[in-house]
LOVEXGU-806820 format. One line per 3 residues: number of its first residue (from 1); for each residue x, z, y of N, C-alpha, C. Coordinates in steps of 0.02 Angstrom, whole numbers. Layout:
N
NUM) X:Z:Y:X:Z:Y:X:Z:Y; ...
***
This chain:
365
1) 4963:3856:1771:4969:3923:1749:4979:3919:1674; 5012:3965:1652:5030:3985:1581:4953:3978:1536; 4944:3946:1495:4892:3941:1452:4897:3975:1392
4) 4862:4028:1367:4850:4060:1312:4815:4026:1254; 4843:4039:1189:4809:4005:1158:4726:4031:1146; 4720:4102:1176:4642:4120:1170:4615:4097:1216
7) 4640:4076:1284:4604:4047:1342:4589:3976:1310; 4634:3939:1281:4626:3870:1257:4574:3870:1220; 4554:3900:1181:4495:3915:1123:4426:3921:1157
10) 4436:3959:1228:4379:3976:1278:4361:3927:1322; 4392:3893:1330:4397:3816:1391:4328:3790:1361; 4310:3767:1320:4230:3726:1323:4196:3771:1343
13) 4186:3830:1345:4146:3889:1371:4161:3894:1425; 4215:3877:1436:4220:3922:1529:4199:3841:1568; 4226:3782:1533:4187:3723:1575:4117:3745:1584
16) 4075:3745:1550:3995:3754:1543:3990:3797:1596; 4012:3858:1599:4002:3929:1652:4026:3897:1712; 4080:3850:1728:4075:3824:1786:4026:3795:1827
19) 4007:3755:1775:3971:3700:1789:3884:3744:1821; 3868:3792:1784:3815:3827:1789:3817:3862:1846; 3876:3892:1872:3908:3944:1935:3880:3872:1982
22) 3919:3815:1986:3918:3772:2034:3844:3744:2053; 3786:3750:1998:3730:3735:2003:3682:3798:2051; 3722:3866:2018:3705:3923:2072:3710:3902:2140
25) 3769:3877:2151:3786:3875:2226:3748:3821:2263; 3717:3768:2242:3683:3731:2278:3714:3648:2261; 3758:3658:2205:3781:3584:2198:3720:3566:2150
28) 3709:3493:2154:3680:3465:2093:3709:3441:2029; 3767:3424:2043:3793:3416:1975:3861:3431:1989; 3911:3462:1937:3973:3477:1920:4003:3445:1854
31) 4074:3410:1862:4096:3391:1807:4167:3411:1819; 4211:3369:1762:4267:3379:1748:4328:3327:1741; 4367:3305:1773:4412:3255:1755:4480:3250:1746
34) 4527:3214:1709:4588:3216:1732:4614:3185:1786; 4686:3197:1809:4703:3187:1884:4756:3115:1853; 4742:3083:1818:4798:3017:1828:4750:2964:1851
37) 4786:2946:1911:4761:2893:1960:4818:2824:1955; 4865:2845:1905:4914:2784:1918:4894:2688:1931; 4829:2699:1899:4813:2640:1868:4776:2612:1957
40) 4776:2647:2000:4749:2636:2068:4807:2614:2120; 4850:2630:2107:4919:2630:2169:4925:2577:2181; 4927:2522:2146:4941:2448:2157:4884:2433:2206
43) 4812:2447:2176:4772:2408:2232:4759:2456:2283; 4784:2511:2309:4799:2558:2365:4849:2538:2411; 4897:2517:2387:4960:2493:2403:4935:2430:2448
46) 4907:2382:2406:4875:2318:2433:4832:2313:2507; 4780:2368:2484:4739:2382:2540:4766:2401:2608; 4809:2444:2610:4867:2478:2652:4883:2414:2700
49) 4921:2385:2641:4978:2328:2673:4928:2265:2718; 4869:2262:2684:4819:2211:2722:4796:2245:2788; 4825:2312:2807:4785:2333:2879:4707:2337:2872
52) 4687:2349:2803:4617:2368:2804:4591:2436:2838; 4631:2476:2832:4632:2540:2862:4630:2557:2938; 4640:2505:2959:4640:2513:3049:4677:2559:3088
55) 4647:2594:3108:4678:2644:3139:4696:2711:3112; 4657:2715:3052:4660:2782:3002:4720:2803:2983; 4764:2789:3019:4835:2805:3005:4854:2861:2934
58) 4806:2911:2949:4789:2976:2882:4792:2937:2817; 4767:2869:2823:4767:2847:2747:4832:2834:2709; 4884:2803:2763:4956:2789:2738:4985:2845:2772
61) 4989:2893:2778:5045:2928:2796:5081:2968:2738; 5037:2977:2692:5053:3013:2638:5098:2969:2574; 5082:2912:2587:5095:2868:2529:5066:2864:2474
64) 5089:2868:2429:5049:2859:2356:5042:2940:2317; 5035:2978:2386:5027:3050:2355:4943:3050:2354; 4904:3018:2383:4838:3000:2382:4824:3001:2321
67) 4848:2962:2273:4844:2933:2199:4883:2983:2146; 4916:3044:2177:4943:3090:2147:4926:3163:2154; 4868:3186:2119:4847:3260:2149:4896:3284:2123
70) 4935:3293:2080:4984:3346:2043:5051:3347:2098; 5050:3298:2147:5101:3309:2185:5084:3333:2264; 5019:3335:2261:4974:3387:2317:4979:3434:2311
73) 4951:3474:2245:4956:3524:2230:4986:3514:2163; 5052:3547:2167:5087:3562:2110:5056:3591:2048; 5070:3573:1979:5034:3601:1927:4959:3595:1917
76) 4937:3548:1956:4872:3522:1950:4866:3486:1883; 4803:3486:1847:4787:3445:1781:4720:3411:1780; 4678:3441:1821:4602:3439:1813:4579:3439:1868
79) 4523:3400:1890:4478:3408:1952:4418:3424:1941; 4392:3482:1968:4329:3490:1952:4294:3459:2016; 4253:3412:1995:4213:3365:2061:4134:3396:2058
82) 4103:3419:2121:4049:3407:2136:4016:3385:2168; 3956:3376:2160:3901:3327:2196:3852:3367:2243; 3842:3353:2303:3771:3392:2344:3743:3342:2368
85) 3672:3346:2357:3622:3307:2386:3626:3306:2452; 3599:3264:2503:3590:3276:2575:3539:3249:2603; 3512:3210:2580:3445:3176:2613:3388:3235:2637
88) 3379:3232:2698:3340:3294:2719:3273:3279:2714; 3239:3348:2713:3164:3351:2679:3103:3319:2737; 3136:3311:2805:3090:3268:2841:3087:3196:2840
91) 3142:3165:2786:3138:3087:2776:3060:3088:2746; 3025:3030:2741:2963:3008:2704:3000:2988:2610; 2931:2992:2578:2965:2985:2511:2990:2907:2511
94) 2965:2876:2559:2991:2801:2560:3044:2801:2615; 3105:2840:2605:3132:2850:2662:3173:2795:2685; 3200:2748:2622:3216:2682:2658:3164:2637:2707
97) 3114:2637:2693:3084:2605:2727:3066:2626:2795; 3076:2699:2806:3060:2748:2870:3141:2712:2914; 3177:2697:2879:3271:2690:2911:3251:2620:2947
100) 3235:2588:2899:3213:2506:2909:3173:2507:2982; 3114:2546:3000:3091:2528:3052:3116:2573:3102; 3171:2618:3101:3211:2645:3153:3270:2584:3171
103) 3286:2552:3133:3343:2500:3140:3298:2442:3182; 3235:2430:3169:3197:2373:3202:3155:2405:3288; 3172:2446:3289:3147:2480:3343:3206:2483:3421
106) 3192:2450:3430:3262:2434:3503:3267:2512:3559; 3237:2563:3544:3229:2606:3583:3277:2658:3543; 3261:2659:3489:3284:2690:3434:3365:2715:3425
109) 3383:2775:3426:3457:2791:3422:3480:2802:3370; 3522:2775:3314:3508:2784:3248:3595:2826:3227; 3561:2876:3201:3621:2917:3168:3611:2921:3106
112) 3684:2916:3055:3684:2896:2997:3646:2963:2974; 3608:2964:2913:3564:3008:2890:3617:3076:2871; 3701:3064:2847:3714:3116:2814:3725:3163:2889
115) 3733:3128:2939:3759:3165:3012:3722:3205:3050; 3651:3218:3018:3610:3233:3061:3588:3307:3057; 3634:3325:3009:3623:3405:3002:3691:3439:3018
118) 3709:3493:2973:3773:3536:2980:3827:3487:2957; 3875:3502:2991:3941:3476:2960:3964:3471:2878; 3955:3419:2842:3962:3455:2768:4038:3489:2738
121) 4086:3472:2792:4147:3480:2762:4161:3561:2762; 4116:3590:2818:4120:3664:2807:4078:3705:2758; 4014:3666:2751:3962:3676:2691:3994:3684:2609
124) 4028:3616:2602:4038:3606:2547:4098:3649:2545; 4162:3653:2577:4228:3686:2568:4205:3750:2558; 4161:3805:2590:4136:3866:2591:4125:3861:2517
127) 4068:3824:2487:4036:3847:2419:4083:3830:2379; 4135:3770:2382:4184:3764:2314:4236:3826:2327; 4249:3846:2378:4297:3903:2377:4252:3963:2335
130) 4196:3969:2350:4150:4029:2319:4162:4019:2238; 4147:3948:2211:4154:3942:2149:4226:3957:2116; 4282:3930:2174:4348:3947:2135:4333:4037:2126
133) 4317:4059:2175:4339:4141:2166:4272:4172:2098; 4246:4146:2088:4211:4148:2027:4241:4131:1953; 4279:4083:1979:4325:4062:1903:4375:4127:1907
136) 4404:4132:1959:4471:4184:1961:4439:4259:1939; 4374:4267:1955:4343:4330:1926:4339:4334:1854; 4342:4272:1832:4310:4254:1742:4364:4264:1719
139) 4424:4241:1760:4495:4225:1698:4558:4257:1736; 4540:4276:1785:4603:4310:1821:4651:4231:1869; 4701:4248:1910:4725:4205:1950:4733:4138:1908
142) 4737:4099:1955:4758:4040:1929:4768:3973:1983; 4794:3927:1980:4825:3868:2048:4768:3829:2054; 4750:3842:2125:4699:3797:2123:4697:3777:2212
145) 4665:3733:2211:4642:3714:2296:4586:3677:2309; 4539:3680:2357:4484:3653:2363:4483:3617:2407; 4439:3545:2411:4453:3505:2464:4363:3458:2468
148) 4357:3443:2527:4312:3381:2533:4323:3346:2572; 4337:3283:2569:4373:3220:2620:4403:3273:2670; 4441:3302:2660:4501:3346:2706:4571:3339:2687
151) 4588:3310:2641:4655:3310:2614:4659:3222:2576; 4735:3215:2575:4748:3145:2556:4723:3145:2466; 4672:3145:2444:4642:3131:2383:4595:3080:2369
154) 4601:3038:2322:4569:2988:2309:4480:3025:2275; 4458:3044:2295:4403:3098:2295:4359:3048:2247; 4345:2984:2269:4278:2939:2237:4309:2912:2155
157) 4369:2904:2157:4385:2887:2088:4397:2955:2043; 4395:2997:2079:4393:3061:2036:4348:3080:2004; 4297:3073:2057:4204:3065:2021:4173:3024:1988
160) 4203:2971:1996:4198:2917:1935:4225:2944:1883; 4281:2965:1884:4323:2985:1811:4282:3041:1784; 4267:3080:1827:4214:3128:1792:4140:3121:1775
163) 4134:3069:1791:4066:3034:1756:4009:3065:1809; 4023:3080:1880:3969:3088:1928:3928:3036:1946; 3952:2972:1930:3935:2906:1942:3970:2847:1944
166) 3952:2794:1977:4016:2750:1973:4009:2710:2049; 4082:2681:2046:4086:2631:2121:4043:2587:2121; 3992:2583:2164:3949:2539:2194:3990:2466:2226
169) 3954:2401:2230:3984:2354:2271:4003:2354:2322; 3984:2418:2357:4000:2456:2435:4060:2496:2434; 4090:2512:2376:4133:2566:2371:4106:2628:2353
172) 4040:2651:2388:4021:2710:2383:4007:2732:2299; 3990:2808:2286:3988:2822:2219:3905:2801:2205; 3891:2798:2150:3811:2788:2130:3794:2816:2078
175) 3736:2864:2090:3712:2896:2033:3649:2870:2005; 3634:2849:1936:3574:2828:1912:3523:2874:1915; 3531:2935:1932:3491:2994:1943:3485:3017:2027
178) 3523:2992:2061:3523:3013:2130:3547:2951:2175; 3571:2913:2173:3584:2855:2223:3651:2858:2240; 3650:2850:2311:3719:2868:2338:3708:2921:2377
181) 3659:2961:2407:3648:3003:2468:3682:3068:2441; 3733:3071:2430:3758:3152:2429:3829:3161:2443; 3868:3201:2454:3942:3219:2467:3975:3244:2410
184) 4043:3240:2404:4086:3266:2355:4139:3300:2378; 4144:3367:2341:4197:3390:2337:4247:3402:2277; 4300:3440:2281:4335:3467:2210:4376:3505:2216
187) 4391:3544:2173:4437:3588:2162:4497:3562:2118; 4552:3546:2137:4597:3537:2096:4613:3597:2063; 4637:3612:2001:4651:3654:1953:4708:3651:1901
190) 4747:3705:1886:4799:3687:1831:4767:3733:1770; 4723:3719:1751:4693:3733:1696:4657:3678:1644; 4678:3661:1598:4663:3619:1560:4601:3604:1522
193) 4549:3601:1570:4485:3608:1550:4465:3530:1507; 4422:3554:1465:4383:3486:1415:4364:3430:1490; 4374:3370:1476:4359:3322:1535:4290:3281:1511
196) 4250:3261:1567:4174:3222:1546:4190:3148:1549; 4148:3122:1515:4164:3056:1510:4122:3016:1572; 4168:2940:1568:4133:2908:1640:4070:2885:1610
199) 4021:2860:1673:3964:2847:1653:3956:2752:1625; 4007:2711:1647:3994:2646:1661:3968:2629:1738; 3973:2566:1760:3956:2539:1809:3880:2502:1782
202) 3841:2499:1842:3760:2494:1834:3738:2454:1886; 3778:2404:1927:3759:2366:1974:3726:2290:1951; 3752:2285:1899:3735:2217:1881:3747:2157:1912
205) 3707:2114:1922:3713:2059:1971:3698:2067:2049; 3670:2129:2061:3633:2150:2119:3703:2136:2191; 3680:2109:2239:3711:2100:2306:3705:2115:2355
208) 3631:2144:2344:3613:2179:2431:3647:2202:2467; 3695:2255:2445:3727:2282:2483:3790:2246:2519; 3810:2191:2500:3853:2140:2522:3811:2113:2574
211) 3759:2060:2543:3729:2049:2587:3688:2059:2653; 3671:2142:2654:3661:2164:2716:3707:2198:2759; 3761:2195:2739:3818:2235:2801:3828:2192:2870
214) 3797:2213:2918:3796:2190:2976:3847:2146:3004; 3914:2176:2982:3976:2142:3013:4017:2125:2952; 3979:2123:2905:4035:2079:2867:4084:2104:2835
217) 4069:2181:2819:4138:2222:2805:4161:2227:2726; 4094:2230:2704:4097:2199:2618:4122:2136:2601; 4173:2135:2593:4221:2060:2581:4190:2054:2517
220) 4165:2087:2469:4162:2064:2393:4153:2128:2352; 4133:2131:2292:4120:2192:2259:4180:2239:2257; 4177:2294:2288:4237:2345:2291:4271:2324:2337
223) 4274:2281:2385:4312:2277:2427:4273:2276:2504; 4323:2336:2541:4282:2336:2597:4355:2353:2664; 4349:2315:2708:4387:2304:2762:4357:2345:2819
226) 4395:2402:2817:4352:2476:2870:4355:2444:2934; 4407:2384:2958:4417:2382:3029:4339:2335:3059; 4288:2308:2993:4229:2288:3030:4180:2334:3012
229) 4187:2395:2967:4141:2428:2964:4111:2482:3024; 4040:2481:3049:4009:2506:3089:4025:2583:3093; 4040:2601:3037:4053:2669:3032:4120:2687:3073
232) 4181:2637:3052:4229:2659:3055:4241:2649:3151; 4197:2586:3145:4188:2565:3232:4168:2627:3284; 4102:2661:3253:4054:2713:3286:4107:2774:3288
235) 4150:2793:3241:4183:2864:3235:4246:2882:3229; 4280:2808:3180:4350:2819:3173:4388:2788:3233; 4368:2728:3257:4392:2701:3316:4387:2739:3361
238) 4454:2743:3404:4458:2801:3462:4458:2746:3529; 4461:2671:3545:4457:2657:3592:4402:2595:3590; 4409:2543:3625:4362:2486:3641:4345:2451:3577
241) 4271:2460:3568:4251:2426:3522:4270:2348:3535; 4281:2312:3485:4289:2233:3501:4228:2199:3526; 4229:2162:3553:4155:2137:3578:4121:2096:3532
244) 4154:2058:3475:4134:2016:3427:4083:2070:3378; 4099:2122:3383:4060:2182:3362:4003:2203:3368; 4022:2206:3451:3960:2233:3484:3877:2234:3481
247) 3868:2160:3460:3810:2142:3457:3785:2158:3393; 3814:2165:3339:3817:2167:3253:3785:2236:3256; 3819:2280:3287:3799:2354:3295:3717:2378:3299
250) 3695:2353:3346:3619:2348:3350:3619:2410:3383; 3577:2465:3357:3566:2527:3380:3596:2604:3351; 3643:2559:3303:3676:2617:3249:3728:2647:3307
253) 3724:2727:3314:3762:2755:3368:3810:2793:3318; 3800:2810:3272:3853:2852:3232:3835:2827:3152; 3875:2821:3133:3877:2780:3075:3831:2721:3053
256) 3828:2705:2981:3774:2646:2968:3755:2669:2870; 3697:2640:2878:3691:2660:2823:3647:2609:2787; 3661:2546:2813:3625:2491:2807:3643:2464:2722
259) 3691:2476:2699:3713:2453:2617:3672:2513:2594; 3655:2584:2594:3617:2639:2552:3542:2604:2571; 3523:2601:2636:3449:2579:2633:3432:2529:2588
262) 3469:2460:2567:3447:2403:2545:3455:2422:2461; 3497:2477:2445:3518:2495:2372:3458:2507:2327; 3470:2469:2277:3389:2495:2230:3398:2567:2185
265) 3457:2582:2198:3468:2648:2163:3444:2707:2195; 3440:2692:2271:3413:2740:2318:3356:2767:2307; 3301:2722:2267:3241:2748:2253:3239:2823:2224
268) 3296:2833:2187:3314:2899:2160:3354:2941:2193; 3345:2935:2266:3405:2980:2317:3362:3055:2297; 3389:3097:2299:3375:3153:2290:3370:3192:2368
271) 3326:3234:2364:3319:3281:2430:3382:3339:2427; 3401:3372:2498:3451:3416:2481:3429:3482:2470; 3449:3523:2424:3438:3582:2398:3449:3632:2465
274) 3483:3630:2488:3491:3683:2543:3474:3658:2621; 3452:3722:2668:3426:3701:2721:3488:3673:2783; 3550:3668:2764:3610:3634:2802:3621:3576:2831
277) 3574:3540:2775:3555:3465:2797:3503:3448:2825; 3460:3494:2850:3399:3470:2866:3407:3460:2956; 3374:3391:2970:3391:3361:3036:3407:3399:3108
280) 3437:3413:3134:3458:3444:3194:3434:3418:3278; 3409:3437:3307:3414:3413:3385:3373:3345:3372; 3323:3339:3355:3299:3287:3349:3330:3210:3315
283) 3383:3206:3289:3427:3162:3276:3396:3112:3224; 3336:3129:3208:3315:3073:3152:3274:3042:3202; 3246:3052:3254:3194:3028:3290:3202:3013:3378
286) 3286:3025:3378:3317:3019:3452:3305:2953:3478; 3300:2944:3551:3315:2868:3566:3366:2870:3631; 3379:2797:3623:3452:2784:3652:3451:2824:3727
289) 3395:2813:3769:3409:2833:3861:3405:2906:3858; 3371:2947:3799:3378:3030:3807:3450:3038:3778; 3473:3025:3742:3534:3047:3715:3599:3014:3763
292) 3593:2963:3781:3628:2927:3849:3636:2976:3906; 3588:3027:3927:3572:3057:3969:3602:3121:3971; 3621:3144:3901:3660:3197:3889:3706:3220:3926
295) 3735:3266:3957:3802:3293:4012:3848:3305:3941; 3905:3315:3946:3968:3348:3902:3925:3432:3872; 3900:3460:3924:3896:3514:3908:3849:3510:3853
298) 3789:3489:3863:3737:3470:3829:3768:3449:3768; 3788:3396:3770:3822:3352:3698:3866:3402:3652; 3915:3454:3696:3944:3501:3660:3887:3562:3619
301) 3842:3580:3662:3809:3633:3647:3754:3615:3574; 3740:3559:3583:3684:3529:3550:3726:3499:3486; 3780:3474:3486:3833:3464:3438:3870:3508:3403
304) 3860:3576:3421:3896:3645:3400:3877:3631:3309; 3923:3617:3264:3913:3651:3218:3901:3565:3178; 3903:3502:3206:3865:3450:3177:3955:3416:3172
307) 3952:3358:3121:4019:3328:3111:4019:3275:3170; 3966:3261:3209:3961:3214:3268:4014:3249:3315; 4023:3306:3332:4051:3319:3385:4125:3313:3386
310) 4154:3291:3324:4208:3299:3328:4225:3210:3362; 4191:3166:3371:4208:3101:3412:4204:3112:3484; 4176:3167:3522:4186:3185:3572:4119:3137:3622
313) 4128:3176:3688:4056:3139:3729:4088:3082:3750; 4154:3081:3761:4159:3002:3799:4147:2950:3731; 4145:2948:3682:4149:2897:3618:4074:2921:3616
316) 4041:2957:3598:3957:2960:3598:3930:2919:3653; 3958:2926:3731:3926:2871:3777:3948:2812:3762; 4005:2805:3739:4035:2724:3711:3980:2680:3684
319) 3965:2734:3630:3914:2699:3576:3836:2677:3578; 3831:2752:3628:3769:2718:3670:3745:2687:3692; 3811:2661:3752:3804:2619:3802:3789:2539:3741
322) 3829:2539:3702:3838:2489:3644:3758:2466:3629; 3734:2524:3612:3657:2516:3591:3614:2492:3635; 3621:2517:3683:3566:2498:3759:3595:2432:3787
325) 3646:2404:3774:3674:2345:3785:3612:2283:3715; 3628:2324:3668:3601:2266:3622:3495:2287:3621; 3495:2329:3655:3416:2326:3691:3402:2283:3719
328) 3437:2240:3741:3404:2174:3794:3370:2128:3747; 3410:2130:3689:3373:2086:3656:3306:2069:3647; 3275:2126:3635:3200:2151:3639:3166:2159:3712
331) 3214:2198:3761:3184:2226:3815:3224:2219:3884; 3267:2149:3885:3291:2123:3933:3265:2133:4005; 3302:2175:4053:3276:2202:4112:3235:2275:4127
334) 3235:2310:4052:3188:2360:4055:3224:2413:4115; 3166:2416:4150:3194:2479:4211:3244:2533:4197; 3204:2570:4123:3235:2634:4109:3291:2628:4082
337) 3299:2592:4059:3374:2561:4025:3435:2548:4085; 3409:2501:4113:3433:2493:4183:3457:2542:4215; 3418:2583:4230:3428:2653:4255:3474:2714:4229
340) 3465:2708:4172:3528:2757:4141:3586:2726:4130; 3592:2653:4129:3660:2628:4131:3691:2614:4195; 3653:2607:4243:3691:2627:4314:3707:2689:4332
343) 3684:2745:4293:3703:2799:4312:3764:2822:4292; 3796:2775:4233:3852:2789:4196:3901:2740:4212; 3897:2699:4274:3914:2645:4282:3986:2664:4320
346) 3984:2725:4352:4050:2745:4402:4077:2797:4352; 4062:2811:4295:4088:2863:4249:4158:2881:4249; 4199:2937:4248:4274:2943:4257:4304:2918:4199
349) 4270:2885:4123:4313:2868:4093:4299:2796:4098; 4356:2745:4103:4366:2690:4092:4344:2647:4024; 4335:2689:3969:4317:2666:3911:4242:2674:3914
352) 4203:2715:3948:4133:2714:3963:4111:2667:4008; 4151:2670:4078:4141:2600:4102:4136:2538:4080; 4193:2526:4039:4189:2445:4012:4126:2434:3951
355) 4111:2489:3928:4046:2488:3883:3982:2465:3924; 3976:2517:3972:3916:2513:4026:3923:2439:4060; 3968:2427:4077:3967:2358:4107:3948:2301:4064
358) 3967:2312:4004:3944:2248:3965:3887:2257:3946; 3859:2320:3927:3778:2326:3931:3740:2300:3961; 3750:2315:4021:3725:2301:4106:3731:2220:4110
361) 3770:2195:4086:3773:2109:4083:3739:2076:4025; 3723:2103:3986:3670:2092:3924:3602:2081:3952; 3593:2142:3991:3522:2131:4017:3502:2097:4073
364) 3549:2074:4109:3543:2025:4181:3553:1946:4185; 3591:1935:4101:3603:1866:4066:3543:1818:4083
***
C-alpha cells in the first residue's frame, strides 16, 4: 500500500490497536514480524533434499516461495502473527499426567489433544479475517491475506521472529507463559508496522522431547524426520504404515503428543479461551474397540467439523487396527479385541484388511 507520512506516524498506535483487537477476538497473544526468512532457505532445501517431508509433496511443490512471503502475497512487508490456546477445560490441572495414564492404558484410543475439538483451520481463519476487517475499517483498504497452516508459509519462523516464542528441540514453538499447546495463524500485510523483538531460546540442556519420541523422529535439536513421526504416519501418510513403526505407535490413533507431554514448559499450558476446542464425541476418553466399530456414516457424522475427518474412514480404521494389534502386549487373546478385528477382516479396503491381519497375528503369536 502507499504509506502516507500521516499513517507512518500512526503506525505504533495502530500496532497497539491490532493487538488489543486480537485479544478481543479470542487470541491469547498477537505480535508483528518482518518477513525476511532468507537465512532459512538453505536449511529448508537440505531438509527437502533429504526426503524428510515424506509424502507431503506440498512441502516441496512451491520451492523457496515458502521462505519468501512477499512472493506468495506481493507487497507483503509484515506478518501479524497470532496465538490461540487449545488445551480443553476437561483436561485436569496436571493434564500431562492424565495423558500419560491414557498412553499406558491398552484399551485407550489416544487422539492428539489439539484434534479433539473443532477444526482449528476454520476457527483461526475466521477470526484472522475478522481482525483484518477491523484493521481495514480503521485505515481503509490495504493488501493482506490470512493463513493458518493453509498455505506455503513458514509459520513457526515468523512466529519466532515476532516473539511469540522459540523453536523447541522438537521443532514446535514454545512460550514461557503457555508451553506449546496453541495454534498459530498469521496475516501477511503491506503495512510497515513496527516489529516485536524475539524472545530468545530457553530449552537449555533439556533433551526430554528427543528422549521421549517413540519412533526416534527427532534426530537432534531442531531436526525432525517427518517420515518417522507418529503424527505423519497416522495423519499424512495415505498408504500402509511401515511395519517397523507399528509396534512403536502403541495406542496413538491420530497424532502424537509425547514430546509435548514431557516438556517442562507445558506445566504453563493455558486453557482455551473459546468453546470451539472443547472435546467432542468423547475423544478424550474413547476406547479402541468402540471407535473401531464406527461405520463410515457414523464416522462422517461424528467427525463433522473435526480435523480428523480429513483422513477418512479407511485410514481411521487402519490406525485403530494398529492400536488394537498393539493391545496384544497387555491383552493377548482378549475376546472383545479379537471379535472387533475379525469383524473387519473382510473389509472392502485392502489397506484395512492388511492392518487387521497384522493386528490379529499379534494376538495369536
